[in-house]
C-alpha positions as CSV (number, residue, x, y, z in Angstrom):
1,X,7.1,-11.9,-20.9
2,X,4.3,-13.1,-18.6
3,X,2.6,-14.8,-21.5
4,X,5.8,-16.8,-22.3
5,X,6.3,-17.6,-18.6
6,X,2.8,-19.1,-18.5
7,X,3.7,-21.5,-21.3
8,X,7.3,-22.2,-20.2
9,X,6.7,-22.9,-16.5
10,X,4.8,-26.1,-16.9
11,X,6.9,-27.2,-19.8
12,X,10.1,-26.8,-17.7
13,X,8.6,-28.4,-14.6
14,X,9.3,-32.0,-15.7
15,X,13.0,-31.3,-15.4
16,X,12.7,-30.7,-11.7
17,X,10.1,-33.3,-11.2
18,X,12.4,-35.9,-12.8
19,X,15.3,-34.8,-10.7
20,X,13.3,-35.5,-7.6
21,X,12.0,-38.9,-8.8
22,X,13.6,-40.7,-5.8
23,X,11.9,-38.4,-3.3
24,X,8.1,-38.4,-3.5
25,X,7.5,-35.5,-1.2
26,X,9.8,-33.0,-2.9
27,X,8.6,-34.3,-6.3
28,X,5.0,-33.6,-5.5
29,X,5.9,-30.3,-3.8
30,X,7.4,-29.2,-7.1
31,X,4.1,-30.2,-8.9
32,X,2.0,-28.2,-6.4
33,X,4.3,-25.2,-6.5
34,X,4.4,-25.1,-10.3
35,X,0.6,-25.4,-10.5
36,X,0.1,-22.6,-8.0
37,X,2.8,-20.5,-9.8
38,X,1.0,-20.9,-13.1
39,X,-2.3,-19.9,-11.6
40,X,-0.8,-16.7,-10.2
41,X,0.9,-15.9,-13.5
42,X,-2.3,-16.3,-15.5
43,X,-4.3,-14.4,-12.9
44,X,-1.9,-11.5,-13.2
45,X,-3.1,-11.0,-16.8
46,X,-6.8,-10.6,-15.8
47,X,-7.1,-6.9,-15.0
48,X,-5.2,-5.9,-18.2
49,X,-7.5,-7.9,-20.4
50,X,-10.6,-6.8,-18.6
51,X,-9.6,-3.2,-19.4
52,X,-9.1,-3.8,-23.0
53,X,-5.4,-4.7,-23.2
54,X,-4.3,-7.7,-25.3
55,X,-0.8,-8.7,-24.2
56,X,1.0,-10.2,-27.3
57,X,4.3,-11.4,-28.5
58,X,5.5,-12.8,-31.8
59,X,8.4,-15.3,-31.8
60,X,9.0,-16.4,-35.4
61,X,7.5,-15.9,-38.9
62,X,8.6,-18.9,-40.9
63,X,6.6,-17.6,-44.0
64,X,4.9,-14.3,-44.7
65,X,1.6,-14.3,-42.8
66,X,2.5,-17.5,-40.9
67,X,3.7,-16.6,-37.4
68,X,4.3,-18.4,-34.2
69,X,3.0,-15.9,-31.7
70,X,0.8,-15.4,-28.7
71,X,-2.0,-13.0,-27.7
72,X,-4.1,-12.9,-24.6
73,X,-7.8,-12.3,-25.5
74,X,-10.9,-12.8,-23.3
75,X,-11.7,-16.4,-24.3
76,X,-8.1,-17.6,-24.1
77,X,-7.7,-16.0,-20.7
78,X,-10.9,-17.7,-19.4
79,X,-9.6,-21.1,-20.6
80,X,-6.2,-20.5,-19.1
81,X,-7.7,-19.5,-15.8
82,X,-9.9,-22.6,-15.7
83,X,-7.1,-25.0,-16.7
84,X,-4.5,-23.5,-14.3
85,X,-6.9,-23.5,-11.3
86,X,-8.0,-27.1,-12.0
87,X,-4.4,-28.2,-12.3
88,X,-3.9,-27.1,-8.7
89,X,-6.9,-29.1,-7.5
90,X,-6.1,-32.1,-9.7
91,X,-2.5,-32.2,-8.4
92,X,-3.8,-32.4,-4.8
93,X,-6.3,-35.1,-5.8
94,X,-3.6,-37.1,-7.7
95,X,-1.3,-37.2,-4.6
96,X,-4.0,-39.0,-2.6
97,X,-5.2,-41.2,-5.5
98,X,-1.8,-42.4,-6.8
99,X,-0.4,-43.0,-3.3
100,X,-3.5,-44.9,-2.1
101,X,-3.4,-47.3,-5.1
102,X,0.4,-47.4,-5.2
103,X,0.4,-46.6,-8.9
104,X,3.6,-47.2,-10.8
105,X,5.5,-44.6,-12.8
106,X,4.2,-41.7,-10.7
107,X,7.1,-39.5,-11.7
108,X,6.3,-39.8,-15.4
109,X,2.6,-39.2,-14.6
110,X,3.4,-35.8,-13.0
111,X,5.9,-35.0,-15.8
112,X,3.4,-35.6,-18.7
113,X,0.6,-33.9,-16.8
114,X,2.7,-30.8,-16.5
115,X,3.6,-30.9,-20.2
116,X,-0.1,-31.2,-21.0
117,X,-0.8,-28.1,-19.1
118,X,2.0,-26.3,-20.9
119,X,0.5,-27.3,-24.2
120,X,-2.9,-26.1,-22.9
121,X,-1.5,-22.7,-22.1
122,X,-0.1,-22.6,-25.7
123,X,-3.5,-23.3,-27.1
124,X,-5.2,-20.7,-24.8
125,X,-2.8,-17.9,-25.7
126,X,-2.2,-18.8,-29.4
127,X,-2.4,-15.6,-31.4
128,X,-3.1,-17.4,-34.6
129,X,-4.3,-20.7,-35.9
130,X,-0.8,-21.9,-36.8
131,X,0.4,-21.5,-33.3
132,X,-2.7,-23.1,-31.9
133,X,-2.3,-26.1,-34.3
134,X,1.3,-26.7,-33.0
135,X,0.2,-26.8,-29.3
136,X,-2.9,-28.7,-30.2
137,X,-0.7,-31.5,-31.5
138,X,1.6,-31.3,-28.6
139,X,-1.3,-31.7,-26.3
140,X,-2.2,-35.0,-28.0
141,X,1.3,-36.3,-27.8
142,X,1.9,-35.3,-24.2
143,X,-1.4,-36.9,-23.0
144,X,-0.8,-40.2,-25.0
145,X,1.5,-41.6,-22.3
146,X,-1.1,-40.7,-19.6
147,X,-3.8,-42.7,-21.5
148,X,-1.5,-45.7,-21.7
149,X,-0.2,-45.2,-18.2
150,X,-1.5,-48.6,-16.9
151,X,0.6,-50.5,-19.4
152,X,-2.0,-53.1,-20.1
153,X,-3.2,-54.5,-23.4
154,X,-6.4,-52.5,-23.0
155,X,-4.4,-49.3,-22.3
156,X,-2.2,-49.9,-25.3
157,X,-5.3,-50.4,-27.5
158,X,-6.9,-47.2,-26.1
159,X,-3.7,-45.3,-26.8
160,X,-3.6,-46.4,-30.4
161,X,-7.3,-45.3,-30.8
162,X,-6.5,-42.0,-29.1
163,X,-3.7,-41.2,-31.4
164,X,-5.5,-42.5,-34.5
165,X,-8.6,-40.4,-34.0
166,X,-6.9,-37.2,-32.8
167,X,-3.9,-37.2,-35.1
168,X,-5.9,-38.5,-38.0
169,X,-8.6,-35.8,-37.8
170,X,-6.2,-33.0,-37.2
171,X,-3.6,-33.9,-39.9
172,X,-6.1,-34.9,-42.6
173,X,-8.9,-32.4,-41.9
174,X,-7.7,-29.6,-39.7
175,X,-4.4,-29.1,-41.4
176,X,-6.1,-29.0,-44.8
177,X,-8.5,-26.3,-43.5
178,X,-5.5,-24.4,-42.1
179,X,-3.6,-24.5,-45.3
180,X,-6.6,-23.6,-47.4
181,X,-7.5,-20.6,-45.1
182,X,-4.0,-19.3,-45.3
183,X,-4.0,-19.6,-49.1
184,X,-7.3,-17.7,-49.3
185,X,-6.8,-15.0,-46.6
186,X,-3.0,-14.7,-46.5
187,X,-3.1,-14.8,-42.7
188,X,-4.1,-17.1,-39.9
189,X,-4.3,-14.4,-37.2
190,X,-7.3,-14.4,-34.9
191,X,-9.2,-11.2,-35.5
192,X,-12.5,-9.9,-34.2
193,X,-15.1,-10.3,-36.8
194,X,-13.1,-13.0,-38.6
195,X,-10.8,-13.0,-41.6
196,X,-12.9,-14.9,-44.2
197,X,-15.9,-12.6,-44.7
198,X,-15.7,-10.9,-48.1
199,X,-12.9,-13.3,-49.3
200,X,-14.8,-16.5,-49.8
201,X,-18.4,-17.3,-50.8
202,X,-20.7,-18.9,-48.3
203,X,-20.4,-22.2,-50.2
204,X,-16.6,-22.3,-50.0
205,X,-16.9,-21.2,-46.3
206,X,-19.2,-24.1,-45.7
207,X,-16.7,-26.6,-46.9
208,X,-14.0,-24.9,-44.7
209,X,-16.4,-25.0,-41.7
210,X,-17.0,-28.7,-42.1
211,X,-13.3,-29.4,-42.3
212,X,-12.7,-27.3,-39.1
213,X,-15.6,-28.8,-37.1
214,X,-14.7,-32.4,-37.9
215,X,-11.0,-31.7,-37.9
216,X,-11.1,-30.6,-34.3
217,X,-11.4,-34.2,-33.1
218,X,-11.1,-33.3,-29.5
219,X,-14.6,-31.9,-29.7
220,X,-15.7,-35.5,-30.1
221,X,-18.6,-35.0,-32.5
222,X,-20.0,-38.2,-34.1
223,X,-18.4,-40.0,-35.9
224,X,-15.0,-39.0,-34.4
225,X,-15.9,-39.7,-30.7
226,X,-15.0,-43.2,-29.8
227,X,-11.5,-42.4,-28.6
228,X,-13.0,-40.7,-25.5
229,X,-14.8,-43.7,-23.9
230,X,-11.8,-45.9,-24.9
231,X,-9.5,-43.6,-23.0
232,X,-11.3,-44.4,-19.7
233,X,-8.8,-47.2,-19.0
234,X,-6.5,-44.4,-17.8
235,X,-6.2,-43.5,-14.1
236,X,-9.0,-41.2,-12.8
237,X,-6.8,-38.0,-12.6
238,X,-6.1,-38.6,-16.3
239,X,-9.8,-38.9,-17.0
240,X,-10.2,-35.6,-15.1
241,X,-7.5,-34.1,-17.4
242,X,-9.2,-35.4,-20.5
243,X,-12.7,-34.3,-19.6
244,X,-12.3,-31.1,-17.6
245,X,-8.9,-29.6,-17.5
246,X,-7.4,-29.8,-21.0
247,X,-8.1,-32.1,-23.8
248,X,-11.8,-32.0,-24.7
249,X,-12.0,-28.4,-23.5
250,X,-9.2,-27.6,-25.8
251,X,-11.4,-29.0,-28.6
252,X,-14.5,-27.0,-27.9
253,X,-12.4,-23.9,-27.1
254,X,-10.9,-24.2,-30.6
255,X,-14.4,-24.5,-32.1
256,X,-15.3,-21.2,-30.4
257,X,-12.1,-19.5,-31.5
258,X,-12.6,-20.6,-35.1
259,X,-16.3,-19.4,-35.0
260,X,-15.5,-16.0,-33.6
261,X,-12.1,-15.1,-34.9
262,X,-11.8,-16.9,-38.3
263,X,-15.4,-16.9,-39.6
264,X,-17.0,-14.2,-37.4
265,X,-20.4,-14.5,-35.9
266,X,-22.2,-12.6,-38.6
267,X,-20.6,-14.4,-41.5
268,X,-21.1,-17.8,-39.8
269,X,-24.9,-17.2,-39.7
270,X,-24.9,-16.8,-43.5
271,X,-23.2,-20.1,-44.2
272,X,-25.7,-22.9,-45.2
273,X,-23.5,-25.6,-43.8
274,X,-23.8,-24.1,-40.3
275,X,-27.4,-25.4,-40.0
276,X,-26.4,-28.9,-41.2
277,X,-23.6,-29.0,-38.6
278,X,-26.0,-27.9,-36.0
279,X,-28.0,-31.0,-36.7
280,X,-24.8,-33.1,-36.3
281,X,-24.2,-31.5,-32.9
282,X,-27.8,-32.1,-31.8
283,X,-27.6,-35.7,-32.9
284,X,-24.4,-36.2,-31.0
285,X,-25.9,-34.6,-27.9
286,X,-28.9,-36.9,-27.8
287,X,-27.3,-40.2,-29.0
288,X,-24.4,-39.9,-26.6
289,X,-26.8,-39.3,-23.7
290,X,-28.9,-42.3,-24.7
291,X,-25.7,-44.5,-24.8
292,X,-24.7,-43.1,-21.4
293,X,-28.0,-44.5,-20.0
294,X,-26.9,-48.1,-20.9
295,X,-23.5,-47.9,-19.2
296,X,-23.0,-49.8,-15.9
297,X,-19.4,-48.8,-15.6
298,X,-19.4,-45.4,-13.8
299,X,-16.4,-43.9,-15.8
300,X,-17.9,-45.0,-19.1
301,X,-21.2,-43.4,-18.2
302,X,-19.4,-40.2,-17.4
303,X,-17.4,-40.4,-20.6
304,X,-20.5,-40.7,-22.8
305,X,-22.0,-37.8,-20.8
306,X,-19.0,-35.7,-21.7
307,X,-19.5,-36.4,-25.4
308,X,-23.1,-35.2,-25.1
309,X,-22.1,-32.1,-23.0
310,X,-19.4,-31.0,-25.5
311,X,-22.1,-30.8,-28.2
312,X,-23.9,-28.1,-26.1
313,X,-20.8,-26.0,-26.6
314,X,-20.5,-26.8,-30.3
315,X,-24.2,-26.0,-30.7
316,X,-23.7,-22.7,-29.0
317,X,-20.9,-21.8,-31.4
318,X,-23.0,-22.8,-34.4
319,X,-26.0,-20.7,-33.3
320,X,-23.9,-17.8,-34.5
321,X,-25.3,-15.3,-32.1
322,X,-23.7,-13.6,-29.1
323,X,-26.0,-15.4,-26.7
324,X,-25.0,-18.7,-28.1
325,X,-21.3,-17.9,-27.9
326,X,-21.7,-16.7,-24.3
327,X,-23.6,-19.9,-23.4
328,X,-21.0,-22.1,-25.0
329,X,-18.2,-20.3,-23.2
330,X,-19.9,-20.5,-19.9
331,X,-20.6,-24.2,-20.5
332,X,-16.9,-24.8,-20.9
333,X,-16.4,-23.5,-17.3
334,X,-19.5,-24.9,-15.6
335,X,-19.2,-28.3,-17.2
336,X,-15.5,-28.5,-16.3
337,X,-16.1,-28.0,-12.6
338,X,-19.1,-30.3,-12.5
339,X,-17.6,-33.1,-14.6
340,X,-14.2,-33.0,-12.8
341,X,-16.2,-33.4,-9.5
342,X,-18.0,-36.5,-10.9
343,X,-14.7,-38.1,-12.0
344,X,-13.1,-37.2,-8.6
345,X,-16.0,-39.0,-7.0
346,X,-15.6,-42.0,-9.2
347,X,-11.9,-42.2,-8.3
348,X,-12.7,-41.8,-4.6
349,X,-15.2,-44.7,-4.8
350,X,-12.5,-46.8,-6.5
351,X,-9.9,-46.0,-3.9
352,X,-12.2,-46.6,-0.9
353,X,-14.2,-49.6,-2.1
354,X,-12.7,-50.9,-5.3
355,X,-16.1,-50.5,-6.9
356,X,-16.4,-49.3,-10.5
357,X,-20.0,-50.4,-11.5
358,X,-23.1,-48.5,-10.7
359,X,-25.0,-51.7,-10.0
360,X,-22.6,-52.3,-7.1
361,X,-23.2,-48.9,-5.4
362,X,-26.3,-49.8,-3.3
363,X,-26.0,-48.1,0.1
364,X,-22.7,-46.4,-0.7
365,X,-24.0,-43.0,0.4
366,X,-24.1,-44.2,4.0
367,X,-20.4,-45.2,3.9
368,X,-19.3,-42.3,1.7
369,X,-21.7,-39.4,2.4
370,X,-19.3,-36.6,1.4
371,X,-18.4,-38.2,-1.9
372,X,-21.9,-39.1,-2.9
373,X,-23.3,-35.8,-1.7
374,X,-20.7,-34.1,-4.0
375,X,-21.7,-36.4,-6.8
376,X,-25.4,-35.4,-6.3
377,X,-24.6,-31.6,-6.4
378,X,-22.3,-31.9,-9.4
379,X,-25.1,-33.9,-11.2
380,X,-27.6,-31.1,-10.6
381,X,-25.1,-28.7,-12.2
382,X,-24.7,-30.9,-15.3
383,X,-28.5,-31.1,-15.5
384,X,-28.7,-27.3,-15.3
385,X,-30.7,-26.7,-12.2
386,X,-30.4,-23.8,-9.8
387,X,-28.6,-23.0,-7.5
388,X,-25.7,-24.5,-9.5
389,X,-23.5,-22.9,-12.1
390,X,-24.7,-25.2,-14.9
391,X,-28.0,-23.3,-14.9
392,X,-26.4,-20.2,-16.4
393,X,-24.7,-21.8,-19.3
394,X,-27.9,-23.7,-20.3
395,X,-30.0,-20.6,-19.8
396,X,-27.8,-18.6,-22.2
397,X,-27.8,-21.4,-24.7
398,X,-31.6,-21.6,-24.6
399,X,-31.8,-17.8,-25.1
400,X,-29.5,-18.2,-28.1
401,X,-31.9,-20.7,-29.7
402,X,-34.8,-18.3,-29.1
403,X,-32.8,-15.4,-30.5
404,X,-32.3,-17.3,-33.7
405,X,-35.7,-18.9,-33.7
406,X,-34.1,-22.4,-33.6
407,X,-37.0,-23.9,-31.7
408,X,-36.0,-27.5,-32.6
409,X,-32.6,-26.8,-31.0
410,X,-34.3,-25.6,-27.9
411,X,-36.2,-28.9,-27.8
412,X,-32.9,-30.7,-28.1
413,X,-31.4,-28.8,-25.2
414,X,-34.5,-29.6,-23.0
415,X,-34.5,-33.2,-24.1
416,X,-30.8,-33.5,-23.3
417,X,-31.3,-32.1,-19.8
418,X,-34.0,-34.7,-19.2
419,X,-31.6,-37.4,-20.3
420,X,-29.0,-35.9,-17.9
421,X,-31.5,-36.5,-15.1
422,X,-32.1,-40.1,-16.3
423,X,-28.4,-41.2,-16.4
424,X,-27.0,-39.2,-13.4
425,X,-29.6,-39.0,-10.6
426,X,-30.2,-42.7,-10.2
427,X,-26.5,-43.1,-9.1
428,X,-26.8,-41.0,-5.9
429,X,-30.4,-42.2,-5.4
430,X,-29.1,-45.8,-5.4
431,X,-26.3,-44.8,-3.1
432,X,-28.4,-43.1,-0.5
433,X,-31.8,-44.8,-0.6
434,X,-31.0,-48.5,-1.2
435,X,-29.1,-51.0,0.8
436,X,-26.3,-53.3,-0.2
437,X,-27.7,-56.8,-0.8
438,X,-26.9,-59.1,2.1
439,X,-25.9,-56.1,4.3
440,X,-28.9,-54.8,6.1
441,X,-26.8,-52.5,8.3
442,X,-24.3,-49.7,7.6
443,X,-20.6,-50.6,7.4
444,X,-19.4,-47.3,8.9
445,X,-17.7,-44.4,7.1
446,X,-15.3,-45.3,4.4
447,X,-14.3,-42.1,2.6
448,X,-11.2,-41.8,0.3
449,X,-8.0,-40.2,1.5
450,X,-8.2,-36.6,2.7
451,X,-6.4,-35.2,-0.4
452,X,-9.1,-36.8,-2.7
453,X,-12.0,-35.6,-0.5
454,X,-10.5,-32.0,-0.2
455,X,-10.2,-31.7,-3.9
456,X,-13.7,-32.8,-4.7
457,X,-15.1,-30.5,-2.0
458,X,-13.3,-27.5,-3.7
459,X,-14.8,-28.3,-7.1
460,X,-18.2,-29.0,-5.7
461,X,-18.1,-25.6,-3.9
462,X,-17.2,-24.0,-7.3
463,X,-20.3,-25.4,-8.8
464,X,-22.4,-23.5,-6.2
465,X,-20.2,-20.3,-6.3
466,X,-20.6,-20.1,-10.1
467,X,-24.4,-19.8,-9.7
468,X,-24.2,-16.8,-7.3
469,X,-21.1,-15.2,-8.8
470,X,-21.1,-15.8,-12.6
471,X,-20.1,-12.2,-13.4
472,X,-16.3,-12.8,-13.7
473,X,-17.0,-15.4,-16.4
474,X,-19.7,-13.4,-18.0
475,X,-17.7,-10.2,-18.3
476,X,-14.9,-11.9,-20.2
477,X,-17.4,-13.5,-22.6
478,X,-19.1,-10.2,-23.1
479,X,-15.7,-8.7,-24.2
480,X,-15.4,-11.7,-26.6
481,X,-18.6,-11.1,-28.4
482,X,-18.3,-7.3,-28.4
483,X,-14.9,-7.6,-30.1
């Protein structure tokens, strides 16, 4: 019942949030209490899964072999822990951000945010591909109102693009792959070692793999990636949701689930299309990083960075080796904390100074030392430098390339990290080591509201903690690859 409670709690929270719409303090208290309650529920599953248990429950079986059911396995638990923890932090941040900017429709914001987290829990704990597909679509639909929250023409256009790309890829490609897999295997259950080996030839499996990889549009591989930068018209907490808490992480999480539980690592390595898709991921990784270099708008630069970083995870899955899967799984976590910190910093800058362009950030480090210091630390984690958590995910990905003798992919990983340096570090350098034109002196401290600063300090600390204490993440991922 704990599994169902994890999904039901955030889905039911909007009822109470709506009831308190006239009273901001109780409304936001409900949001915080619900997020903390979800984190406690998910955490209560940890010890059982770590000791080999797989809590499961089936609700319906509309057709033979086609069930709506849930099962808690190591990768899903890791994703649920990440999303539920970051919901708590993002809720705190949102209170400071939305109140400072006096954003409209704050009640609907908190309602749809909670629904998105409920959908994310459904994805994390899905016991089969059919259940995952249902909640994958619910996540798209529940986040659409958040993308269009501003109500402007630009937000409406971004929302249409968001739905067009994500529903289009999932209905045309992912649904086809789902139906085909069910027809061939007679089941869509997630099983260790996969369900397709011995049933289909590597050639047919290659076509299925292509449908899956491109059908999971939330992974933002070229050419199905433009929805992500377009969605940056949304408020910063929504950008954090898209990039770190739920949406894109749901995409790459699904890629890893498909690789491990539908194809199986061993069979995936035998499929010729795997190598071709690896080149697609590598191309996305490098091209998106190059585009990020050209962006003056801070949120757009971070959006293109996310597209690049997601491809590290897809590449880890396609390496079809335990080290690659571990590296990809760790990158879901380390990138989430670092990227949410960067978006928190971008929002804090907007709240405190109304600045959105990197070219306007001369000397900002003197006025916002906490925010820009956090930005610097999170940037180092994205780059993959110790002592930050991002080092470990890139280390395991590099070991995965060596394990499979994919030396070209190792070069891609190294080149990507050099590009991370080029598009991220100039921002804090400009903020700390240059002065605002026409302002030779400092203007005094001008940090964002305390709720915003507190949230970004927590996620920045997590970037450091993950370097010194990666074992909790690593143990779950080891259980994943060991079956």
